[in-house]
C-alpha positions as protocol buffer text, in pm:
chain_id: "A"
residue {
  index: 1
  type: MET
  ca { x: 10182 y: 7252 z: 9749 }
}
residue {
  index: 2
  type: ASN
  ca { x: 10555 y: 7221 z: 9698 }
}
residue {
  index: 3
  type: ILE
  ca { x: 10816 y: 7023 z: 9907 }
}
residue {
  index: 4
  type: PHE
  ca { x: 11190 y: 7163 z: 9899 }
}
residue {
  index: 5
  type: ASP
  ca { x: 11485 y: 6941 z: 9928 }
}
residue {
  index: 6
  type: THR
  ca { x: 11714 y: 7184 z: 10102 }
}
residue {
  index: 7
  type: SER
  ca { x: 11658 y: 7483 z: 10331 }
}
residue {
  index: 8
  type: ALA
  ca { x: 11814 y: 7738 z: 10068 }
}
residue {
  index: 9
  type: ALA
  ca { x: 11561 y: 7614 z: 9819 }
}
residue {
  index: 10
  type: LEU
  ca { x: 11276 y: 7699 z: 10080 }
}
residue {
  index: 11
  type: SER
  ca { x: 11456 y: 8039 z: 10130 }
}
residue {
  index: 12
  type: SER
  ca { x: 11472 y: 8120 z: 9781 }
}
residue {
  index: 13
  type: HIS
  ca { x: 11121 y: 8024 z: 9720 }
}
residue {
  index: 14
  type: LYS
  ca { x: 11034 y: 8246 z: 10021 }
}
residue {
  index: 15
  type: GLU
  ca { x: 11208 y: 8555 z: 9856 }
}
residue {
  index: 16
  type: ILE
  ca { x: 11005 y: 8486 z: 9544 }
}
residue {
  index: 17
  type: CYS
  ca { x: 10674 y: 8436 z: 9696 }
}
residue {
  index: 18
  type: SER
  ca { x: 10624 y: 8678 z: 9964 }
}
residue {
  index: 19
  type: LEU
  ca { x: 10366 y: 8953 z: 9964 }
}
residue {
  index: 20
  type: ARG
  ca { x: 10460 y: 9306 z: 10118 }
}
residue {
  index: 21
  type: PRO
  ca { x: 10202 y: 9364 z: 10395 }
}
residue {
  index: 22
  type: ALA
  ca { x: 9908 y: 9583 z: 10289 }
}
residue {
  index: 23
  type: PRO
  ca { x: 9950 y: 9976 z: 10346 }
}
residue {
  index: 24
  type: SER
  ca { x: 9761 y: 10156 z: 10604 }
}
residue {
  index: 25
  type: ILE
  ca { x: 9440 y: 10320 z: 10443 }
}
residue {
  index: 26
  type: GLU
  ca { x: 9588 y: 10691 z: 10514 }
}
residue {
  index: 27
  type: PHE
  ca { x: 9904 y: 10600 z: 10298 }
}
residue {
  index: 28
  type: VAL
  ca { x: 9699 y: 10432 z: 9992 }
}
residue {
  index: 29
  type: GLU
  ca { x: 9789 y: 10596 z: 9674 }
}
residue {
  index: 30
  type: ILE
  ca { x: 9477 y: 10558 z: 9415 }
}
residue {
  index: 31
  type: PRO
  ca { x: 9629 y: 10506 z: 9050 }
}
residue {
  index: 32
  type: SER
  ca { x: 9483 y: 10721 z: 8752 }
}
residue {
  index: 33
  type: VAL
  ca { x: 9229 y: 10554 z: 8544 }
}
residue {
  index: 34
  type: GLY
  ca { x: 9083 y: 10863 z: 8423 }
}
residue {
  index: 35
  type: ILE
  ca { x: 8883 y: 10967 z: 8727 }
}
residue {
  index: 36
  type: ASP
  ca { x: 8869 y: 11344 z: 8772 }
}
residue {
  index: 37
  type: SER
  ca { x: 8793 y: 11289 z: 9162 }
}
residue {
  index: 38
  type: PHE
  ca { x: 8799 y: 11067 z: 9418 }
}
residue {
  index: 39
  type: GLU
  ca { x: 8581 y: 11087 z: 9715 }
}
residue {
  index: 40
  type: VAL
  ca { x: 8610 y: 10936 z: 10098 }
}
residue {
  index: 41
  type: GLU
  ca { x: 8394 y: 10921 z: 10337 }
}
residue {
  index: 42
  type: THR
  ca { x: 8447 y: 10794 z: 10727 }
}
residue {
  index: 43
  type: SER
  ca { x: 8254 y: 10783 z: 11052 }
}
residue {
  index: 44
  type: SER
  ca { x: 8316 y: 10788 z: 11406 }
}
residue {
  index: 45
  type: LEU
  ca { x: 8361 y: 10424 z: 11587 }
}
residue {
  index: 46
  type: ASP
  ca { x: 8230 y: 10601 z: 11877 }
}
residue {
  index: 47
  type: GLU
  ca { x: 7870 y: 10686 z: 11761 }
}
residue {
  index: 48
  type: GLY
  ca { x: 7633 y: 10495 z: 12003 }
}
residue {
  index: 49
  type: CYS
  ca { x: 7940 y: 10268 z: 12142 }
}
residue {
  index: 50
  type: ASP
  ca { x: 8173 y: 10267 z: 12384 }
}
residue {
  index: 51
  type: SER
  ca { x: 8460 y: 10462 z: 12258 }
}
residue {
  index: 52
  type: ASN
  ca { x: 8710 y: 10242 z: 12470 }
}
residue {
  index: 53
  type: ARG
  ca { x: 8597 y: 9929 z: 12276 }
}
residue {
  index: 54
  type: LEU
  ca { x: 8715 y: 9818 z: 11935 }
}
residue {
  index: 55
  type: PRO
  ca { x: 8429 y: 9647 z: 11713 }
}
residue {
  index: 56
  type: GLU
  ca { x: 8437 y: 9299 z: 11703 }
}
residue {
  index: 57
  type: ALA
  ca { x: 8309 y: 9252 z: 11347 }
}
residue {
  index: 58
  type: ILE
  ca { x: 8356 y: 9457 z: 11030 }
}
residue {
  index: 59
  type: ALA
  ca { x: 8191 y: 9371 z: 10729 }
}
residue {
  index: 60
  type: LEU
  ca { x: 8354 y: 9458 z: 10371 }
}
residue {
  index: 61
  type: ASP
  ca { x: 8177 y: 9516 z: 10088 }
}
residue {
  index: 62
  type: CYS
  ca { x: 8334 y: 9585 z: 9742 }
}
residue {
  index: 63
  type: GLU
  ca { x: 8138 y: 9718 z: 9423 }
}
residue {
  index: 64
  type: MET
  ca { x: 8322 y: 9608 z: 9088 }
}
residue {
  index: 65
  type: VAL
  ca { x: 8264 y: 9770 z: 8728 }
}
residue {
  index: 66
  type: GLY
  ca { x: 8383 y: 9696 z: 8397 }
}
residue {
  index: 67
  type: GLY
  ca { x: 8628 y: 9949 z: 8260 }
}
residue {
  index: 68
  type: GLY
  ca { x: 8891 y: 9990 z: 7997 }
}
residue {
  index: 69
  type: SER
  ca { x: 8793 y: 10060 z: 7596 }
}
residue {
  index: 70
  type: ASP
  ca { x: 8582 y: 9701 z: 7593 }
}
residue {
  index: 71
  type: GLY
  ca { x: 8468 y: 9706 z: 7953 }
}
residue {
  index: 72
  type: THR
  ca { x: 8656 y: 9407 z: 8028 }
}
residue {
  index: 73
  type: LEU
  ca { x: 8920 y: 9542 z: 8328 }
}
residue {
  index: 74
  type: ASN
  ca { x: 8797 y: 9481 z: 8664 }
}
residue {
  index: 75
  type: LEU
  ca { x: 8787 y: 9818 z: 8861 }
}
residue {
  index: 76
  type: CYS
  ca { x: 8669 y: 9819 z: 9221 }
}
residue {
  index: 77
  type: ALA
  ca { x: 8428 y: 10126 z: 9219 }
}
residue {
  index: 78
  type: ARG
  ca { x: 8341 y: 10118 z: 9569 }
}
residue {
  index: 79
  type: VAL
  ca { x: 8447 y: 9982 z: 9897 }
}
residue {
  index: 80
  type: CYS
  ca { x: 8267 y: 10017 z: 10209 }
}
residue {
  index: 81
  type: LEU
  ca { x: 8367 y: 9877 z: 10603 }
}
residue {
  index: 82
  type: ILE
  ca { x: 8058 y: 9876 z: 10864 }
}
residue {
  index: 83
  type: ASP
  ca { x: 8109 y: 9764 z: 11208 }
}
residue {
  index: 84
  type: GLU
  ca { x: 7865 y: 9527 z: 11393 }
}
residue {
  index: 85
  type: ASN
  ca { x: 7632 y: 9841 z: 11474 }
}
residue {
  index: 86
  type: GLU
  ca { x: 7596 y: 9913 z: 11144 }
}
residue {
  index: 87
  type: ASN
  ca { x: 7819 y: 10206 z: 11130 }
}
residue {
  index: 88
  type: VAL
  ca { x: 7985 y: 10298 z: 10829 }
}
residue {
  index: 89
  type: VAL
  ca { x: 8344 y: 10278 z: 10946 }
}
residue {
  index: 90
  type: PHE
  ca { x: 8517 y: 10386 z: 10576 }
}
residue {
  index: 91
  type: HIS
  ca { x: 8349 y: 10438 z: 10255 }
}
residue {
  index: 92
  type: ALA
  ca { x: 8538 y: 10561 z: 9961 }
}
residue {
  index: 93
  type: TYR
  ca { x: 8464 y: 10577 z: 9571 }
}
């Protein structure tokens, strides 16, 4: 943890250290890593649920694989979001 002597030093640090908010899923651009196709599956949250109610919990699972010429590059190969009723909210690979 850093302690700054002045508010100017803190402001300078915040400019360097701040992260941009994550883009919404519909605008995410997938970088090309030699993959010929990209598939996305989604399902409705209102299947078997009250359509006016948002899920209370979402589970996230990411499957990582080795990439690159020697397999040392970590790549996210699959992402899956599931609600508390085990409905698939988002699935991409």
